C-alpha positions in Angstrom: 0.0 0.0 0.0 1.3 3.5 -0.9 0.1 7.0 -1.4 0.3 8.7 -4.8 -0.3 12.1 -6.3 -2.2 12.0 -9.6 -3.0 14.9 -11.8 -6.6 15.0 -12.9 -7.8 16.3 -16.3 -8.8 19.6 -14.6 -5.2 20.1 -13.5 -6.0 19.4 -9.8 -3.7 16.9 -8.0 -5.5 14.1 -6.1 -3.9 12.2 -3.3 -4.9 8.6 -3.3 -4.1 5.4 -1.3 -3.3 2.6 -3.7 -3.0 -1.1 -3.1 -1.3 -3.5 -5.6 -2.7 -7.0 -5.6 -2.0 -9.6 -8.2 -0.2 -7.1 -10.4 -3.2 -4.7 -10.5 -3.5 -1.3 -8.8 -6.6 -0.5 -6.9 -7.6 2.8 -5.4 -8.4 2.1 -1.7 -9.3 5.7 -0.7 -9.0 9.2 -2.1 -7.8 11.6 0.6 -8.4 14.8 -1.2 -7.3 17.1 -4.0 -5.9 20.6 -4.4 -3.9 23.0 -6.5 -2.1 24.5 -3.5 1.4 22.8 -2.9 1.1 23.2 0.9 -2.4 21.6 0.9 -1.1 18.8 -1.3 1.8 18.1 1.2 -0.6 18.1 4.1 -2.9 15.7 2.3 0.0 13.4 1.5 1.1 13.3 5.1 -2.6 12.5 6.0 -2.6 9.7 3.5 0.5 8.2 5.0 -1.1 8.3 8.5 -4.2 6.7 7.0 -2.1 3.9 5.5 -0.6 3.2 8.9 -4.1 3.1 10.4 -5.4 0.7 7.7 -2.4 -1.6 8.2 -2.7 -1.5 11.9 0.7 0.2 12.5 0.8 2.8 15.2 3.8 5.1 15.7 5.1 5.7 19.2 5.4 9.2 20.3 8.6 9.3 22.3 9.0 12.5 24.3 12.3 13.0 26.0 10.9 14.7 29.1 8.4 11.9 29.7 11.2 9.3 29.4 13.3 11.2 31.8 10.4 11.4 34.3 9.8 7.7 33.9 13.5 6.9 34.6 13.5 9.2 37.6 10.3 7.6 38.9 11.8 4.2 38.5 15.0 5.1 40.4 13.1 6.9 43.1 10.9 3.8 43.7 13.9 1.6 44.5 14.5 1.5 48.2 17.2 -1.2 48.4 19.2 -3.4 46.1 20.1 -6.9 47.2 22.4 -8.8 45.0 22.5 -12.6 45.5 23.7 -13.7 42.0 27.5 -13.6 42.6 27.1 -15.1 46.0 25.2 -18.0 44.6 27.5 -18.4 41.6 30.8 -17.9 43.3 30.0 -18.9 46.9 30.6 -22.6 46.4 33.8 -21.9 44.6 35.0 -19.5 47.3 34.1 -22.1 49.9 36.0 -24.8 48.1 39.1 -22.6 47.8 38.9 -21.8 51.5 37.8 -18.2 51.6 34.8 -19.1 53.9 37.3 -19.5 56.7 38.4 -15.9 56.4 35.0 -14.3 56.5 34.9 -12.0 59.5 33.4 -8.6 60.2 36.5 -7.2 58.5 36.0 -9.1 55.3 32.4 -8.7 54.1 30.8 -11.0 51.6 30.7 -10.1 47.9 27.0 -9.4 47.9 27.3 -7.2 51.1 29.9 -5.1 49.4 27.8 -4.7 46.3 24.7 -3.8 48.2 26.6 -1.1 50.1 28.0 0.3 46.9 24.5 0.2 45.2 22.8 1.9 48.1 25.5 4.6 48.0 24.9 5.1 44.3 21.1 5.3 44.8 21.5 8.0 47.6 23.9 9.9 45.3 21.4 9.8 42.5 18.6 11.0 44.7 20.8 13.8 46.1 21.6 15.0 42.6 17.9 15.4 41.9 17.5 18.1 44.6 
């Protein structure tokens, strides 16, 4: 499906939505006609929007400010980050090597260190907002 400009016998340009099926062109819809170039451009844009509507394709309207607000809302809703992945993945390996014998209050676990760092980053992000 596509939009085309076709000059009529009267000299007016018509904007049409055309479909090609089995090698034949079929006029789906005529959007409008005009002699004015600005009006023709406007009708052509309208035809493209109509094609998207007919084909069921919607365009997303991304707005930078809304995205920024969404990201800020997301970060502000996080109270605490707990990481257990490395502990689960590397914990058995560390225990087999013998690091479990050296865990004291002076040597925190890997996930504890990550949580502390993550919480510091979250506080810094929030303080930068004000």
